Backbone as numpy.savetxt, mean C-alpha at the origin, in Angstrom:
# Nx Ny Nz CAx CAy CAz Cx Cy Cz
-25.03 -42.49 22.91 -24.98 -41.52 24.21 -23.48 -40.71 23.59
-22.14 -41.27 23.53 -21.08 -41.69 23.15 -21.18 -41.03 22.17
-21.70 -41.54 20.78 -21.31 -41.00 20.07 -21.77 -39.33 19.80
-23.02 -39.35 20.52 -23.47 -38.02 20.16 -22.42 -36.79 21.23
-22.09 -37.12 21.98 -20.91 -36.16 22.80 -19.24 -36.16 21.97
-19.18 -37.28 20.93 -18.09 -36.81 20.16 -18.19 -36.12 19.22
-19.79 -36.32 19.02 -20.19 -35.07 17.92 -20.45 -33.74 18.13
-20.57 -34.13 19.25 -20.75 -32.02 19.68 -19.26 -31.74 20.52
-18.47 -32.34 20.68 -17.28 -32.09 20.61 -16.17 -31.96 19.83
-16.80 -32.71 18.95 -15.81 -32.39 16.98 -17.25 -31.21 16.73
-17.57 -30.40 16.66 -18.57 -29.23 16.27 -17.76 -28.42 16.57
-17.84 -28.51 18.23 -17.43 -27.23 18.96 -15.81 -27.34 18.98
-15.00 -28.33 18.87 -13.48 -27.69 18.09 -13.05 -27.32 16.64
-14.43 -27.25 15.91 -13.74 -27.03 14.51 -14.52 -25.49 14.72
-16.01 -25.31 15.45 -16.15 -23.98 15.24 -14.99 -23.04 16.24
-14.36 -23.68 17.78 -13.56 -22.82 17.97 -12.19 -22.63 16.93
-11.23 -24.14 16.60 -10.03 -23.74 15.33 -10.63 -22.53 14.26
-12.11 -22.43 13.84 -12.52 -21.45 12.58 -12.33 -19.78 13.29
-12.15 -19.54 14.46 -12.24 -18.69 15.19 -10.60 -17.60 14.32
-9.69 -18.22 14.90 -8.71 -17.65 14.78 -8.59 -17.64 13.07
-9.36 -18.25 12.49 -8.63 -18.31 11.05 -9.41 -17.43 10.45
-10.93 -17.20 10.57 -11.85 -16.15 10.19 -11.50 -14.53 10.48
-10.98 -14.56 11.87 -10.54 -13.27 11.94 -9.24 -12.88 11.37
-9.26 -14.17 11.13 -7.34 -13.02 10.05 -7.64 -13.21 9.01
-8.85 -13.52 8.27 -9.14 -13.28 6.95 -9.87 -12.08 7.47
-10.76 -11.59 8.18 -11.70 -10.46 8.42 -10.28 -9.03 8.76
-9.22 -9.72 9.01 -8.08 -8.36 8.82 -7.22 -8.18 8.13
-7.42 -9.75 7.28 -6.80 -9.39 6.10 -8.05 -8.50 4.89
-9.23 -8.76 4.99 -9.97 -7.70 4.18 -9.83 -6.09 4.40
-10.13 -6.56 6.03 -9.69 -4.94 6.16 -8.34 -4.47 5.69
-7.23 -5.17 5.64 -6.27 -4.24 4.70 -6.23 -4.06 3.96
-7.07 -5.14 2.84 -6.46 -4.63 1.67 -7.07 -3.78 1.38
-8.87 -2.58 2.43 -9.04 -1.16 1.94 -7.84 -0.14 2.79
-7.96 -0.69 3.69 -7.24 0.26 4.96 -5.69 0.58 4.16
-5.36 -0.35 3.82 -3.42 -0.15 3.43 -3.76 1.42 2.13
-4.21 0.70 0.64 -4.45 1.60 0.07 -5.25 3.16 0.41
-5.91 3.25 1.49 -6.43 4.27 2.25 -5.55 4.77 2.72
-4.85 4.69 3.72 -3.42 4.91 4.70 -2.90 5.94 3.77
-1.62 5.03 2.65 -1.27 5.31 1.21 -1.72 6.38 0.95
-2.99 6.79 0.69 -3.58 8.12 0.18 -3.38 9.38 0.92
-3.95 8.71 2.07 -4.12 9.80 3.02 -2.52 10.49 3.13
-1.25 9.71 3.49 0.12 10.04 3.38 0.38 11.09 2.83
-0.09 10.59 1.31 0.17 11.51 -0.13 -0.28 12.81 0.23
-1.60 12.62 0.74 -2.61 13.76 0.70 -2.30 14.63 1.62
-1.50 14.39 3.00 -0.59 15.24 4.01 0.63 15.60 3.60
1.55 14.90 2.91 2.46 15.48 2.69 2.70 16.67 2.43
3.51 17.25 2.61 4.01 18.63 1.94 4.35 18.21 1.19
4.12 19.95 0.22 4.44 19.56 -1.62 5.44 19.81 -1.44
6.28 19.84 -3.16 8.11 19.53 -3.23 8.10 18.75 -2.64
7.87 18.19 -1.95 8.66 16.55 -1.29 10.15 15.95 -2.70
10.45 15.27 -2.82 11.60 14.14 -2.44 11.56 15.16 -4.10
12.10 16.32 -4.18 12.30 17.00 -5.47 14.09 17.03 -5.29
14.41 18.29 -4.54 16.02 18.10 -4.32 16.09 18.48 -2.89
16.82 18.07 -2.49 17.47 17.67 -0.30 16.86 19.57 0.21
17.20 20.61 -0.45 17.08 21.64 -0.31 15.49 21.81 0.02
14.86 22.23 -1.66 13.40 22.24 -1.40 12.94 21.01 -0.61
12.74 19.59 0.04 12.10 18.92 0.78 12.76 19.17 1.81
13.90 19.83 2.48 13.90 20.00 3.88 13.04 21.30 3.90
12.83 22.27 3.14 12.03 23.73 3.10 11.56 23.34 3.14
10.34 22.34 2.98 9.02 22.23 2.99 8.47 21.60 3.92
9.70 20.43 5.11 9.03 20.22 5.91 8.91 20.78 6.88
9.74 22.21 6.54 10.15 23.44 7.72 8.99 23.98 7.63
8.18 24.18 6.04 6.90 25.32 6.25 5.67 24.67 7.03
5.64 22.85 6.83 4.66 22.73 7.25 3.86 22.39 8.12
3.20 22.00 8.71 2.06 22.01 9.65 3.00 20.91 10.37
2.90 21.34 11.78 3.31 20.07 12.50 2.29 18.43 12.12
1.34 19.25 12.64 0.24 18.17 13.48 0.17 17.10 11.64
0.04 18.17 11.14 -0.24 17.31 9.36 0.93 16.18 8.86
2.26 17.10 9.16 2.96 16.10 8.84 3.46 15.10 9.46
2.86 14.93 10.70 2.98 14.15 11.95 2.16 12.85 11.83
0.45 13.01 10.78 -0.04 12.86 10.49 0.05 12.32 9.09
1.25 12.58 8.56 1.47 11.89 7.09 2.41 10.87 7.51
3.07 11.06 8.19 4.90 9.79 9.03 3.61 8.49 9.33
2.93 9.14 10.32 1.79 8.23 10.82 1.27 7.44 9.54
0.45 7.87 8.82 -0.25 7.04 7.70 0.64 6.35 6.70
1.90 7.01 6.49 2.31 6.19 5.96 3.48 4.73 6.38
3.48 4.49 7.89 3.82 3.63 8.39 2.47 2.53 8.68
1.44 3.11 8.32 0.57 1.98 9.02 0.53 1.11 7.49
0.36 2.84 6.35 0.70 1.79 4.94 1.75 0.57 5.03
2.68 0.88 5.91 3.69 0.08 5.40 3.46 -1.39 5.47
2.94 -1.72 7.02 2.30 -2.81 7.23 1.17 -3.27 6.60
0.22 -2.80 6.11 -1.09 -3.27 5.53 -0.72 -3.31 4.35
-0.14 -2.36 3.48 -0.14 -2.70 2.32 0.18 -4.36 1.84
1.65 -4.81 2.45 1.62 -6.15 1.94 0.44 -7.43 2.30
-0.10 -6.51 3.34 -0.58 -8.00 3.89 -2.13 -8.27 2.60
-2.32 -6.20 1.96 -3.45 -6.09 1.59 -3.45 -6.88 0.15
-2.49 -7.03 -0.48 -1.86 -7.96 -1.52 -1.56 -9.51 -1.71
-1.47 -9.88 -0.27 -1.40 -11.36 0.19 -3.25 -11.32 0.10
-3.88 -11.15 0.31 -4.97 -10.83 0.30 -6.53 -10.55 -1.63
-5.36 -9.92 -2.15 -5.83 -10.34 -3.31 -5.66 -11.30 -3.82
-4.23 -12.01 -3.85 -4.34 -12.90 -4.70 -4.92 -13.95 -4.14
-5.56 -14.21 -2.54 -5.80 -15.35 -2.51 -7.62 -14.70 -2.75
-8.04 -14.16 -3.16 -9.66 -14.23 -3.21 -9.47 -13.99 -4.59
-8.58 -14.24 -5.99 -8.32 -14.75 -7.13 -7.42 -16.16 -7.22
-7.07 -17.17 -5.91 -5.88 -17.65 -6.28 -6.60 -19.17 -7.06
-8.07 -19.52 -7.06 -8.36 -20.16 -7.13 -8.66 -20.68 -8.88
-9.47 -19.37 -10.07 -9.67 -19.59 -10.71 -7.85 -19.13 -11.68
-7.53 -18.16 -10.87 -5.90 -17.70 -11.38 -4.98 -17.81 -11.07
-4.69 -19.12 -10.52 -3.31 -19.37 -9.85 -1.93 -18.48 -10.46
-1.71 -18.01 -11.42 -0.90 -18.24 -11.85 -0.74 -16.43 -12.27
-1.63 -16.00 -12.79 -1.64 -14.22 -12.34 -1.42 -14.20 -10.88
-2.21 -14.61 -10.26 -1.97 -14.11 -8.86 -0.95 -14.57 -7.68
-0.32 -15.71 -8.32 1.06 -15.66 -7.48 2.08 -14.60 -7.74
1.94 -14.71 -9.01 3.01 -13.69 -10.25 2.18 -11.62 -9.18
1.66 -11.45 -9.67 1.30 -10.17 -8.98 1.06 -10.16 -7.53
1.01 -11.37 -6.63 0.66 -11.72 -5.52 2.50 -11.08 -4.96
3.41 -11.63 -5.14 5.20 -11.74 -5.18 4.80 -10.42 -5.61
5.09 -9.59 -7.02 5.70 -8.67 -7.56 5.24 -7.22 -6.50
3.84 -7.45 -5.31 3.37 -6.52 -4.88 3.54 -6.76 -3.39
4.14 -7.99 -3.18 4.24 -7.98 -1.40 5.84 -7.29 -1.49
6.70 -7.85 -3.11 8.58 -7.16 -3.02 7.83 -5.51 -2.85
7.46 -5.81 -3.33 7.26 -4.03 -4.76 6.79 -3.60 -2.94
5.95 -3.75 -1.86 5.63 -2.33 -0.93 7.08 -2.37 0.51
7.57 -3.54 0.43 8.79 -3.14 1.55 9.03 -2.58 0.99
9.97 -0.84 0.53 10.62 -1.15 0.35 10.03 0.35 1.13
8.55 -0.08 0.87 7.93 1.51 1.62 8.07 1.98 3.25
8.33 0.81 4.05 9.29 1.30 5.13 10.44 1.70 5.28
11.10 2.19 4.30 12.38 2.71 4.04 12.33 4.39 3.27
11.79 4.33 2.34 10.90 5.21 1.82 9.79 6.02 3.04
9.62 5.61 3.97 8.96 6.66 4.72 9.81 6.78 6.46
11.12 6.00 6.31 12.06 5.82 7.20 12.67 8.05 6.44
12.40 8.15 5.20 13.24 9.12 4.56 12.55 9.85 4.97
11.30 10.10 4.55 10.51 11.40 4.94 10.84 11.71 6.67
10.40 10.61 7.22 10.48 11.12 8.88 12.48 11.70 9.07
13.40 11.58 8.25 14.58 11.88 8.22 14.43 13.64 7.79
13.43 13.31 6.82 13.72 15.17 6.34 12.70 15.95 7.26
11.77 15.48 7.84 11.21 16.16 8.96 12.06 16.23 10.18
13.18 15.41 10.62 14.19 15.76 11.44 15.14 16.64 11.40
15.59 16.80 9.95 16.37 17.85 9.49 15.47 18.62 9.38
14.62 19.22 9.07 14.01 21.02 8.96 14.03 21.45 10.27
13.57 20.11 11.43 13.73 20.91 12.99 15.27 20.91 13.21
16.07 21.18 13.07 17.47 20.73 13.49 18.22 22.04 13.17
18.73 22.50 14.34 19.32 24.48 14.16 19.94 24.17 12.76
19.80 25.53 11.50 20.22 25.73 10.54 19.90 24.45 9.49
18.81 24.52 9.42 18.02 23.52 8.56 18.04 23.33 6.79
18.99 24.47 6.52 18.79 25.18 5.25 20.42 24.00 5.24
21.27 23.81 6.23 22.39 23.31 5.55 22.19 21.92 5.67
20.79 21.47 5.57 21.17 19.63 5.42 20.76 19.22 4.12
20.46 19.84 3.61 19.81 19.80 1.51 20.76 18.69 1.07
22.31 18.78 1.15 22.85 18.44 0.99 23.09 17.04 1.29
23.04 16.79 3.02 23.18 15.44 3.04 21.57 14.67 2.95
21.03 15.48 3.08 19.49 14.52 2.21 20.04 14.05 0.71
20.24 14.63 0.09 20.50 14.93 -1.36 21.12 13.00 -1.20
23.02 13.33 -0.70 23.71 12.65 -0.45 22.84 10.90 0.25
21.95 11.17 0.56 21.26 10.08 1.02 20.31 9.23 0.44
19.11 10.06 -0.13 18.26 9.76 -0.82 18.32 9.12 -2.80
19.43 10.26 -2.94 20.01 9.23 -4.14 21.12 8.63 -4.34
21.26 7.76 -3.01 22.34 7.26 -2.98 22.21 5.74 -3.88
22.91 4.83 -4.09 22.78 3.62 -4.70 21.40 3.29 -3.72
21.60 3.24 -2.43 20.91 1.93 -1.73 19.39 1.79 -1.87
18.87 3.63 -1.65 17.61 4.32 -1.78 17.23 4.08 -3.48
17.81 4.17 -4.33 17.65 3.98 -5.35 17.23 2.72 -6.16
18.07 1.52 -5.34 17.91 0.12 -5.27 16.33 0.11 -4.85
15.90 0.58 -3.59 14.20 0.59 -2.95 13.65 1.12 -3.90
14.24 2.47 -4.43 12.83 2.68 -5.09 12.38 2.41 -6.89
13.81 1.49 -7.15 12.55 0.77 -8.00 11.99 -0.10 -7.92
12.94 -1.22 -6.86 12.17 -2.38 -6.68 10.65 -1.91 -6.03
10.24 -0.81 -5.41 9.35 -0.08 -4.88 8.07 0.11 -6.40
8.72 1.16 -6.92 7.99 1.46 -8.22 7.32 -0.08 -9.50
8.80 -0.71 -9.73 7.82 -2.02 -10.64 7.12 -2.54 -9.96
8.06 -2.97 -9.08 6.76 -4.11 -7.53 5.38 -3.64 -7.85
4.96 -2.61 -6.69 3.66 -2.50 -6.85 2.86 -2.30 -8.33
3.82 -1.47 -9.23 2.64 -1.19 -9.99 2.47 -2.17 -10.97
3.34 -3.07 -10.91 3.50 -4.60 -11.37 2.15 -5.16 -10.97
2.12 -5.21 -9.58 0.99 -6.11 -8.84 -0.63 -6.00 -9.27
-0.58 -4.50 -9.61 -2.04 -3.98 -9.24 -2.47 -4.58 -10.83
-1.74 -3.66 -11.74 -2.32 -4.61 -13.51 -2.17 -6.01 -13.45
-1.49 -6.94 -12.71 -1.70 -8.50 -12.79 -2.91 -8.61 -12.15
-2.94 -7.74 -10.40 -4.34 -8.98 -9.90 -5.39 -7.83 -9.85
-5.57 -6.85 -10.85 -6.78 -6.09 -11.06 -6.81 -7.35 -12.24
-6.49 -8.08 -13.52 -7.36 -8.81 -14.68 -7.18 -9.90 -13.71
-6.48 -10.47 -12.78 -6.69 -11.67 -12.00 -8.04 -11.65 -11.94
-7.88 -10.33 -10.81 -9.37 -10.35 -10.41 -10.81 -10.26 -11.14
-10.48 -9.98 -12.22 -11.13 -9.83 -13.34 -11.39 -11.28 -13.84
-10.33 -11.66 -14.66 -10.46 -13.49 -14.83 -11.64 -14.26 -13.70
-11.04 -13.70 -12.39 -11.82 -14.80 -11.47 -13.43 -14.31 -11.08
-13.92 -13.32 -12.15 -15.28 -12.89 -11.38 -15.59 -12.72 -10.12
-14.71 -12.15 -9.11 -14.81 -11.81 -7.39 -15.51 -10.75 -7.16
-14.97 -9.55 -8.38 -15.09 -7.68 -7.91 -15.71 -7.77 -9.01
-16.56 -6.81 -9.21 -16.69 -6.41 -10.08 -16.36 -5.75 -11.29
-16.78 -5.71 -12.33 -16.22 -5.10 -13.25 -14.66 -3.92 -13.10
-15.96 -2.86 -12.72 -15.10 -1.48 -12.55 -14.18 -1.43 -11.79
-14.46 -2.50 -10.60 -13.57 -2.71 -9.63 -12.31 -3.02 -10.08
-11.90 -3.79 -11.17 -10.85 -4.69 -11.69 -10.41 -3.23 -12.41
-10.79 -2.80 -13.47 -10.04 -1.93 -14.62 -9.85 -0.96 -13.68
-10.11 -0.30 -12.12 -9.84 0.93 -11.44 -8.77 0.50 -10.65
-8.29 -0.63 -10.42 -6.92 -1.26 -10.00 -6.32 -1.15 -10.85
-5.92 -1.90 -11.97 -5.14 -1.74 -13.35 -4.79 -0.61 -13.75
-6.03 0.92 -14.01 -5.62 2.01 -14.57 -4.49 2.73 -12.99
-4.46 2.67 -12.33 -4.15 3.28 -10.90 -2.80 3.40 -11.13
-2.04 2.06 -12.04 -1.05 1.93 -12.27 -0.17 2.76 -12.91
-0.55 2.43 -14.48 -0.11 3.54 -15.44 -0.71 5.74 -15.16
-1.68 5.89 -14.33 -1.65 6.72 -13.84 -0.92 7.19 -12.64
-0.62 6.49 -12.21 0.88 6.80 -11.54 1.94 7.14 -12.03
2.11 6.24 -13.35 3.11 6.56 -13.83 3.43 7.83 -14.59
2.59 7.82 -14.63 1.74 9.17 -15.73 2.47 10.77 -14.93
2.14 10.62 -13.54 2.67 11.79 -12.28 4.12 12.19 -12.67
5.01 10.52 -12.51 6.25 11.04 -12.69 7.01 11.47 -14.48
6.03 11.11 -15.06 6.68 11.64 -16.27 6.09 13.27 -16.96
4.60 13.54 -16.65 4.57 14.90 -16.67 4.74 15.79 -16.12
5.05 17.09 -17.07 5.66 18.02 -16.43 5.50 19.12 -15.41
6.04 18.89 -14.43 6.32 18.90 -12.59 5.24 18.45 -11.85
5.48 16.99 -12.52 5.02 15.75 -11.93 3.66 16.03 -10.95
2.50 16.63 -11.34 1.41 16.83 -10.62 0.80 16.08 -9.85
0.70 16.08 -8.43 0.37 15.52 -7.66 -1.35 15.09 -7.93
-2.24 16.29 -8.07 -3.31 15.62 -8.86 -3.66 14.36 -9.50
-2.90 14.12 -10.08 -2.60 12.74 -11.19 -2.52 11.72 -10.03
-1.59 11.99 -9.54 -1.09 10.73 -8.53 -2.52 10.72 -7.62
-2.96 11.23 -7.42 -4.36 11.07 -6.09 -4.91 10.74 -7.14
-5.69 10.85 -7.71 -6.74 9.76 -8.70 -6.25 8.51 -8.69
-4.70 8.54 -8.84 -4.81 7.40 -9.48 -4.73 6.38 -8.01
-4.34 6.61 -6.67 -4.52 5.92 -5.53 -5.72 6.20 -4.89
-6.84 6.98 -5.67 -8.04 7.02 -5.29 -8.91 6.24 -5.87
-8.02 5.75 -7.26 -9.35 4.75 -8.13 -8.94 2.93 -7.55
-7.65 2.85 -7.18 -7.15 2.11 -6.31 -7.81 1.67 -4.93
-7.84 2.52 -4.25 -8.98 2.76 -3.19 -10.50 2.30 -3.51
-10.33 2.95 -4.81 -12.83 2.30 -4.73 -12.15 1.29 -5.31
-11.13 0.63 -6.15 -11.41 -0.79 -6.03 -11.28 -1.43 -5.01
-10.93 -1.23 -4.41 -10.00 -2.15 -3.38 -11.53 -1.98 -2.39
-12.54 -1.76 -2.57 -13.84 -1.92 -1.41 -14.13 -3.31 -1.63
-14.51 -3.10 -2.82 -14.98 -4.15 -3.19 -14.60 -5.73 -3.33
-12.91 -5.83 -3.48 -12.71 -6.92 -3.02 -12.58 -7.48 -1.30
-12.46 -6.35 -0.91 -12.01 -6.38 0.72 -13.70 -6.82 1.42
-14.66 -6.32 0.57 -16.18 -6.55 0.89 -16.07 -8.65 0.30
-15.67 -8.76 -0.78 -15.73 -9.87 -0.96 -14.53 -10.71 -0.18
-13.54 -10.16 0.36 -13.04 -11.14 1.22 -13.56 -11.77 2.40
-14.21 -10.43 2.96 -15.06 -10.20 4.36 -16.31 -11.50 4.38
-16.62 -11.35 3.46 -18.13 -12.04 3.33 -17.77 -13.81 3.52
-16.46 -13.98 2.79 -16.02 -15.67 2.29 -15.16 -15.86 3.72
-15.16 -15.28 4.80 -14.55 -15.73 5.98 -15.24 -16.40 6.47
């Protein structure tokens, strides 16, 4: 009788202790697709001509629909929290079979996405400037801050870190065979396409939208794999 009671107690304790772990895994799985999706939406809703020169950035925010512009900030705000978690989830998914690639990709991704909070705050500053009286005079202030050494450092870490991460993690996921091949290669392809947006004349936003769209698509099978293994 005592053995039966002990076994029942052990089973109940194991079940109880596994619930927080299962919840954590499923929240991570949701972040894997939710992070890129919020980032994609934020980019689509952002005013055109953002991050060119200060005058154009402030003017673009002044002309933008306030509700849409607020939604773009909310989406980036959410993405800034979800994306580092999503990177951890991707690294965890491929860790068992490709630990080195997973570790390098995970480190690059977490470090690379941390500056998104600062870049989102920069967008919020542009919105605030656009709403001030005499907003056209704030262009030089925006330029002085946005293109100063601190924000440039954030930008470099952001670009190098998160773009390298999806190449490394995409390859890791493919080698680990935990997602379909198309999903892994979509993730990998998102990085050079994002770079192409900055290199091509006129910085075509459509190219960036396609790049993040590929990342979102590739993240769905990864999120599903994490969810089912939790």
